[in-house]
MDTraj code that builds the backbone (N, CA, C; nanometers):
import mdtraj as md
import numpy as np

residues = "UNK UNK UNK UNK UNK UNK UNK UNK UNK UNK UNK UNK UNK UNK UNK UNK UNK UNK UNK UNK UNK UNK UNK UNK UNK UNK UNK UNK UNK UNK UNK UNK UNK UNK UNK UNK UNK UNK UNK UNK UNK UNK UNK UNK UNK UNK UNK UNK UNK UNK UNK UNK UNK UNK UNK UNK UNK UNK UNK UNK UNK UNK UNK UNK UNK UNK UNK UNK UNK UNK UNK UNK UNK UNK UNK UNK UNK UNK UNK UNK UNK UNK UNK UNK UNK UNK UNK UNK UNK UNK UNK UNK UNK UNK UNK UNK UNK UNK UNK UNK UNK UNK UNK UNK UNK UNK UNK UNK UNK UNK UNK UNK UNK UNK UNK UNK UNK UNK UNK UNK UNK UNK UNK UNK UNK UNK UNK UNK UNK UNK UNK UNK".split()
xyz = np.array([
    [1.1960, 6.6277, 1.0828],
    [1.0833, 6.5388, 1.0945],
    [1.1004, 6.4484, 1.2161],
    [1.2162, 6.3880, 1.2320],
    [1.2402, 6.3036, 1.3490],
    [1.2346, 6.3877, 1.4760],
    [1.2876, 6.5111, 1.4666],
    [1.2785, 6.6013, 1.5817],
    [1.1338, 6.6231, 1.6225],
    [1.0479, 6.6500, 1.5274],
    [0.9066, 6.6743, 1.5591],
    [0.8414, 6.5521, 1.6212],
    [0.8731, 6.4359, 1.5695],
    [0.8150, 6.3136, 1.6252],
    [0.8569, 6.2938, 1.7710],
    [0.9841, 6.3139, 1.7997],
    [1.0331, 6.2961, 1.9363],
    [0.9835, 6.4071, 2.0288],
    [0.9868, 6.5309, 1.9817],
    [0.9375, 6.6420, 2.0634],
    [0.7886, 6.6221, 2.0928],
    [0.7145, 6.5744, 1.9941],
    [0.5729, 6.5460, 2.0154],
    [0.5510, 6.4330, 2.1144],
    [0.6334, 6.3302, 2.1061],
    [0.6199, 6.2163, 2.1967],
    [0.6394, 6.2573, 2.3418],
    [0.7372, 6.3418, 2.3679],
    [0.7641, 6.3766, 2.5073],
    [0.6591, 6.4704, 2.5669],
    [0.5734, 6.5291, 2.4828],
    [0.4656, 6.6137, 2.5365],
    [0.3660, 6.5316, 2.6187],
    [0.3749, 6.4006, 2.6114],
    [0.2867, 6.3143, 2.6897],
    [0.3474, 6.2800, 2.8266],
    [0.4664, 6.3321, 2.8543],
    [0.5351, 6.3081, 2.9818],
    [0.5055, 6.4241, 3.0772],
    [0.4876, 6.3927, 3.2059],
    [0.4566, 6.4968, 3.3053],
    [0.5644, 6.6038, 3.3134],
    [0.6911, 6.5638, 3.3048],
    [0.7972, 6.6632, 3.3165],
    [0.7926, 6.7650, 3.2028],
    [0.7467, 6.7239, 3.0859],
    [0.7399, 6.8169, 2.9728],
    [0.6255, 6.9154, 2.9915],
    [0.5182, 6.8727, 3.0562],
    [0.4090, 6.9657, 3.0888],
    [0.4655, 7.0785, 3.1749],
    [0.5495, 7.0431, 3.2712],
    [0.6126, 7.1441, 3.3568],
    [0.7104, 7.2304, 3.2773],
    [0.7837, 7.1693, 3.1844],
    [0.8811, 7.2447, 3.1048],
    [0.8156, 7.3500, 3.0164],
    [0.6995, 7.3192, 2.9601],
    [0.6369, 7.4149, 2.8681],
    [0.5443, 7.5132, 2.9391],
    [0.5189, 7.4916, 3.0674],
    [0.4268, 7.5782, 3.1423],
    [0.4564, 7.7275, 3.1244],
    [0.5815, 7.7742, 3.1451],
    [0.6048, 7.9187, 3.1307],
    [0.5786, 7.9699, 2.9891],
    [0.6012, 7.8841, 2.8898],
    [0.5796, 7.9248, 2.7509],
    [0.4317, 7.9432, 2.7208],
    [0.3532, 7.8423, 2.7557],
    [0.2126, 7.8436, 2.7156],
    [0.1261, 7.9305, 2.8055],
    [0.1616, 7.9444, 2.9325],
    [0.0772, 8.0256, 3.0206],
    [0.0934, 8.1749, 2.9939],
    [0.2069, 8.2146, 2.9350],
    [0.2272, 8.3569, 2.9057],
    [0.1752, 8.3962, 2.7675],
    [0.1321, 8.2989, 2.6885],
    [0.0785, 8.3259, 2.5550],
    [-0.0732, 8.3384, 2.5631],
    [-0.1293, 8.4511, 2.5203],
    [-0.2750, 8.4681, 2.5311],
    [-0.3575, 8.3547, 2.4696],
    [-0.3299, 8.3105, 2.3458],
    [-0.4126, 8.2015, 2.2913],
    [-0.3967, 8.0709, 2.3698],
    [-0.2746, 8.0389, 2.4089],
    [-0.2522, 7.9139, 2.4805],
    [-0.3060, 7.9202, 2.6232],
    [-0.2963, 8.0366, 2.6874],
    [-0.3505, 8.0455, 2.8235],
    [-0.5019, 8.0275, 2.8221],
    [-0.5668, 8.0735, 2.7157],
    [-0.7108, 8.0513, 2.7011],
    [-0.7400, 7.9019, 2.6859],
    [-0.6611, 7.8343, 2.6038],
    [-0.6766, 7.6889, 2.5881],
    [-0.6552, 7.6161, 2.7207],
    [-0.5546, 7.6584, 2.7957],
    [-0.5262, 7.5947, 2.9246],
    [-0.6430, 7.6138, 3.0204],
    [-0.7027, 7.7322, 3.0196],
    [-0.8157, 7.7551, 3.1107],
    [-0.9350, 7.6670, 3.0751],
    [-0.9452, 7.6279, 2.9489],
    [-1.0571, 7.5434, 2.9050],
    [-1.0267, 7.3940, 2.9124],
    [-0.9020, 7.3564, 2.8793],
    [-0.8674, 7.2144, 2.8681],
    [-0.7769, 7.1635, 2.9796],
    [-0.6996, 7.2515, 3.0386],
    [-0.6002, 7.2103, 3.1371],
    [-0.4641, 7.1915, 3.0727],
    [-0.3606, 7.1991, 3.1543],
    [-0.2229, 7.1937, 3.1033],
    [-0.1889, 7.0610, 3.0354],
    [-0.2290, 6.9509, 3.0953],
    [-0.1932, 6.8204, 3.0388],
    [-0.2578, 6.7982, 2.9027],
    [-0.3844, 6.8371, 2.8894],
    [-0.4522, 6.8182, 2.7603],
    [-0.3921, 6.9095, 2.6540],
    [-0.3566, 7.0307, 2.6916],
    [-0.2945, 7.1215, 2.5948],
    [-0.1585, 7.0662, 2.5519],
    [-0.0815, 7.0151, 2.6471],
    [0.0482, 6.9555, 2.6124],
    [0.0281, 6.8384, 2.5170],
    [-0.0709, 6.7545, 2.5439],
    [-0.0983, 6.6408, 2.4556],
    [-0.1449, 6.6873, 2.3185],
    [-0.2261, 6.7923, 2.3139],
    [-0.2705, 6.8493, 2.1863],
    [-0.1509, 6.8995, 2.1053],
    [-0.0601, 6.9672, 2.1722],
    [0.0620, 7.0131, 2.1051],
    [0.1419, 6.8921, 2.0564],
    [0.1540, 6.7903, 2.1410],
    [0.2274, 6.6694, 2.1035],
    [0.1675, 6.6001, 1.9826],
    [0.0370, 6.5853, 1.9812],
    [-0.0302, 6.5219, 1.8670],
    [-0.0056, 6.6045, 1.7407],
    [-0.0137, 6.7364, 1.7532],
    [0.0105, 6.8242, 1.6381],
    [0.1515, 6.8035, 1.5845],
    [0.2496, 6.7986, 1.6741],
    [0.3884, 6.7802, 1.6309],
    [0.4083, 6.6435, 1.5656],
    [0.3474, 6.5413, 1.6203],
    [0.3600, 6.4065, 1.5625],
    [0.2938, 6.4014, 1.4249],
    [0.1761, 6.4598, 1.4119],
    [0.1067, 6.4606, 1.2824],
    [0.1886, 6.5376, 1.1791],
    [0.2397, 6.6548, 1.2172],
    [0.3177, 6.7338, 1.1211],
    [0.4462, 6.6612, 1.0818],
    [0.5156, 6.6011, 1.1782],
    [0.6354, 6.5236, 1.1459],
    [0.6047, 6.4077, 1.0529],
    [0.4921, 6.3410, 1.0761],
    [0.4508, 6.2287, 0.9902],
    [0.4171, 6.2764, 0.8495],
    [0.3481, 6.3900, 0.8403],
    [0.3151, 6.4447, 0.7080],
    [0.4412, 6.4823, 0.6313],
    [0.5347, 6.5460, 0.6986],
    [0.6597, 6.5835, 0.6324],
    [0.7323, 6.4588, 0.5825],
    [0.7323, 6.3541, 0.6630],
    [0.7996, 6.2291, 0.6256],
    [0.7315, 6.1578, 0.5093],
    [0.6071, 6.1912, 0.4815],
    [0.5309, 6.1230, 0.3766],
    [0.5673, 6.1701, 0.2354],
    [0.6660, 6.2557, 0.2211],
    [0.7000, 6.3119, 0.0902],
    [0.7175, 6.2083, -0.0206],
    [0.7848, 6.0956, 0.0021],
    [0.8015, 6.0001, -0.1091],
    [0.6700, 5.9443, -0.1633],
    [0.5696, 5.9333, -0.0786],
    [0.4430, 5.8761, -0.1257],
    [0.3321, 5.9796, -0.1399],
    [0.3443, 6.0923, -0.0716],
    [0.2397, 6.1954, -0.0752],
    [0.3033, 6.3335, -0.0644],
    [0.3654, 6.3821, -0.1733],
    [0.4366, 6.5098, -0.1646],
    [0.3467, 6.6290, -0.1309],
    [0.2228, 6.6263, -0.1755],
    [0.1328, 6.7383, -0.1412],
    [0.1017, 6.7401, 0.0085],
    [0.0790, 6.6233, 0.0652],
    [0.0556, 6.6140, 0.2103],
    [0.1801, 6.6594, 0.2855],
    [0.2970, 6.6245, 0.2348],
    [0.4224, 6.6664, 0.2967],
    [0.4369, 6.8179, 0.2925],
    [0.4026, 6.8774, 0.1792],
    [0.4087, 7.0233, 0.1678],
    [0.3130, 7.0885, 0.2670],
    [0.1938, 7.0339, 0.2792],
    [0.0968, 7.0860, 0.3759],
    [0.1517, 7.0761, 0.5184],
    [0.2114, 6.9614, 0.5521],
    [0.2708, 6.9442, 0.6840],
    [0.3841, 7.0424, 0.7080],
    [0.4656, 7.0651, 0.6069],
    [0.5766, 7.1600, 0.6198],
    [0.5259, 7.3021, 0.6392],
    [0.4249, 7.3407, 0.5633],
    [0.3703, 7.4760, 0.5778],
    [0.3021, 7.4945, 0.7132],
    [0.2364, 7.3910, 0.7614],
    [0.1772, 7.3979, 0.8951],
    [0.2871, 7.4078, 1.0009],
    [0.3994, 7.3389, 0.9780],
    [0.5121, 7.3474, 1.0712],
    [0.5700, 7.4888, 1.0732],
    [0.5716, 7.5562, 0.9575],
    [0.6145, 7.6965, 0.9543],
    [0.5282, 7.7785, 1.0497],
    [0.3974, 7.7590, 1.0426],
    [0.3076, 7.8302, 1.1335],
    [0.3328, 7.7944, 1.2791],
    [0.3586, 7.6660, 1.3045],
    [0.3844, 7.6226, 1.4419],
    [0.5123, 7.6876, 1.4956],
    [0.6184, 7.6893, 1.4160],
    [0.7436, 7.7486, 1.4629],
    [0.7317, 7.9000, 1.4758],
    [0.6542, 7.9637, 1.3890],
    [0.6300, 8.1074, 1.4038],
    [0.5550, 8.1351, 1.5343],
    [0.4603, 8.0474, 1.5671],
    [0.3872, 8.0610, 1.6936],
    [0.4821, 8.0477, 1.8115],
    [0.5703, 7.9481, 1.8057],
    [0.6674, 7.9292, 1.9136],
    [0.7567, 8.0516, 1.9268],
    [0.7995, 8.1078, 1.8152],
    [0.8838, 8.2270, 1.8211],
    [0.8094, 8.3469, 1.8797],
    [0.6768, 8.3478, 1.8679],
    [0.5995, 8.4581, 1.9267],
    [0.6101, 8.4580, 2.0787],
    [0.6483, 8.3434, 2.1380],
    [0.6660, 8.3376, 2.2830],
    [0.7778, 8.4309, 2.3288],
    [0.8704, 8.4670, 2.2386],
    [0.9741, 8.5629, 2.2742],
    [0.9133, 8.6974, 2.3138],
    [0.7980, 8.7280, 2.2555],
    [0.7309, 8.8540, 2.2873],
    [0.6369, 8.8423, 2.4068],
    [0.5859, 8.7230, 2.4322],
    [0.4849, 8.7090, 2.5374],
    [0.5396, 8.6531, 2.6684],
    [0.6579, 8.5945, 2.6662],
    [0.7110, 8.5311, 2.7869],
    [0.8183, 8.6193, 2.8499],
    [0.7884, 8.6811, 2.9623],
    [0.8882, 8.7682, 3.0268],
    [1.0189, 8.6965, 3.0606],
    [1.0112, 8.5667, 3.0903],
    [1.1304, 8.4905, 3.1267],
    [1.2258, 8.4687, 3.0091],
    [1.1866, 8.5095, 2.8888],
    [1.2720, 8.4914, 2.7717],
    [1.3867, 8.5926, 2.7686],
    [1.3776, 8.6943, 2.8509],
    [1.4749, 8.8030, 2.8473],
    [1.5368, 8.8275, 2.9839],
    [1.6627, 8.8662, 2.9822],
    [1.7331, 8.9110, 3.1036],
    [1.7448, 9.0618, 3.0947],
    [1.6575, 9.1320, 3.1609],
    [1.6559, 9.2775, 3.1496],
    [1.7377, 9.3465, 3.2574],
    [1.7975, 9.2718, 3.3452],
    [1.8748, 9.3321, 3.4538],
    [2.0175, 9.3648, 3.4121],
    [2.0534, 9.3385, 3.2906],
    [2.1910, 9.3589, 3.2440],
    [2.2007, 9.4707, 3.1405],
    [2.1345, 9.5796, 3.1642],
    [2.1368, 9.6883, 3.0662],
    [2.0340, 9.6619, 2.9587],
    [2.0793, 9.6495, 2.8350],
    [1.9858, 9.6190, 2.7264],
    [1.9384, 9.4745, 2.7407],
    [1.8173, 9.4472, 2.6925],
    [1.7647, 9.3099, 2.7046],
    [1.8532, 9.2079, 2.6324],
    [1.8767, 9.0978, 2.7007],
    [1.9511, 8.9855, 2.6430],
    [1.8682, 8.8606, 2.6635],
    [1.8836, 8.7654, 2.5726],
    [1.8085, 8.6411, 2.5833],
    [1.8508, 8.5617, 2.7068],
    [1.7519, 8.5097, 2.7769],
    [1.7776, 8.4177, 2.8876],
    [1.7970, 8.2783, 2.8288],
    [1.8165, 8.1794, 2.9138],
    [1.8254, 8.0414, 2.8645],
    [1.6964, 8.0009, 2.7942],
    [1.5828, 8.0423, 2.8500],
    [1.4546, 8.0110, 2.7850],
    [1.4453, 8.0783, 2.6484],
    [1.4896, 8.2022, 2.6389],
    [1.4879, 8.2729, 2.5111],
    [1.5810, 8.2097, 2.4097],
    [1.6978, 8.1668, 2.4562],
    [1.7921, 8.0987, 2.3672],
    [1.7326, 7.9676, 2.3167],
    [1.6599, 7.8983, 2.4044],
    [1.5928, 7.7744, 2.3645],
    [1.4921, 7.8027, 2.2527],
    [1.4197, 7.9139, 2.2633],
    [1.3179, 7.9459, 2.1632],
    [1.3788, 7.9844, 2.0287],
    [1.4933, 8.0500, 2.0303],
    [1.5538, 8.0999, 1.9067],
    [1.5891, 7.9874, 1.8100],
    [1.6116, 7.8661, 1.8604],
    [1.6425, 7.7533, 1.7717],
    [1.5298, 7.7297, 1.6721],
    [1.4103, 7.7771, 1.7042],
    [1.2983, 7.7569, 1.6131],
    [1.3109, 7.8389, 1.4847],
    [1.3996, 7.9381, 1.4823],
    [1.4274, 8.0093, 1.3567],
    [1.4849, 7.9102, 1.2555],
    [1.5765, 7.8260, 1.3004],
    [1.6379, 7.7252, 1.2125],
    [1.5325, 7.6234, 1.1698],
    [1.4499, 7.5786, 1.2646],
    [1.3462, 7.4809, 1.2311],
    [1.2426, 7.5407, 1.1355],
    [1.2115, 7.6680, 1.1515],
    [1.1195, 7.7352, 1.0591],
    [1.1809, 7.7368, 0.9189],
    [1.3092, 7.7691, 0.9101],
    [1.3779, 7.7667, 0.7805],
    [1.3782, 7.6274, 0.7189],
    [1.4021, 7.5263, 0.8011],
    [1.4004, 7.3885, 0.7513],
    [1.2614, 7.3515, 0.7005],
    [1.1580, 7.3959, 0.7702],
    [1.0212, 7.3667, 0.7264],
    [0.9918, 7.4348, 0.5922],
    [1.0427, 7.5554, 0.5731],
    [1.0264, 7.6220, 0.4427],
    [1.0971, 7.5444, 0.3319],
    [1.2156, 7.4955, 0.3619],
    [1.2896, 7.4169, 0.2617],
    [1.2182, 7.2860, 0.2291],
    [1.1684, 7.2160, 0.3318],
    [1.0984, 7.0905, 0.3039],
    [0.9674, 7.1160, 0.2297],
    [0.9037, 7.2300, 0.2567],
    [0.7809, 7.2651, 0.1832],
    [0.8133, 7.2860, 0.0351],
    [0.9191, 7.3620, 0.0074],
    [0.9580, 7.3869, -0.1317],
    [0.9957, 7.2567, -0.2014],
    [1.0696, 7.1715, -0.1336],
    [1.1103, 7.0433, -0.1909],
    [0.9886, 6.9553, -0.2200],
    [0.8949, 6.9506, -0.1267],
    [0.7745, 6.8682, -0.1462],
    [0.6882, 6.9237, -0.2588],
    [0.6789, 7.0558, -0.2694],
    [0.6001, 7.1158, -0.3782],
    [0.6638, 7.0864, -0.5138],
    [0.7969, 7.0908, -0.5201],
    [0.8653, 7.0522, -0.6454],
    [0.8370, 6.9060, -0.6800],
    [0.8423, 6.8200, -0.5808],
    [0.8145, 6.6780, -0.6042],
    [0.6711, 6.6565, -0.6500],
    [0.5781, 6.7346, -0.5964],
    [0.4375, 6.7221, -0.6362],
    [0.4177, 6.7671, -0.7811],
    [0.4916, 6.8680, -0.8236],
    [0.4807, 6.9152, -0.9618],
    [0.5311, 6.8106, -1.0613],
    [0.6283, 6.7325, -1.0203],
    [0.6865, 6.6302, -1.1091],
    [0.5951, 6.5097, -1.1276],
    [0.4952, 6.4962, -1.0444],
    [0.4052, 6.3801, -1.0533],
    [0.3001, 6.4007, -1.1580],
])
top = md.Topology()
chain = top.add_chain()
for i, resn in enumerate(residues, 1):
    res = top.add_residue(resn, chain, resSeq=i)
    for name in ("N", "CA", "C"):
        top.add_atom(name, md.element.get_by_symbol(name[0]), res)
traj = md.Trajectory(xyz[None], top)
């Protein structure tokens, strides 16, 4: 949750727009958004989404159903990020025989752990909602 809040916050910084450029421009849905909104607005949209989802997940003590919804939406967000492994050519080093993850690809793989964490927080929030 804190990770999402901080990652969302930095999407409002110019350097982060540059950092995510290769990820979002190689993704068909995101490249369409960029052509309509521009890179900075798309980065801010992603940032707002991450901040909202982090806030929803954090709301578990007072709103477990909202927390579960935020966690399940985060699962979708991390699955989307992992799809960049298929759409971003820079994610792979193909010059070394079989394809190996590049630094960008290694950066993306961490979202497997975050996706798992989102599933766990969703299950925990749903259990808490049942107890109410």
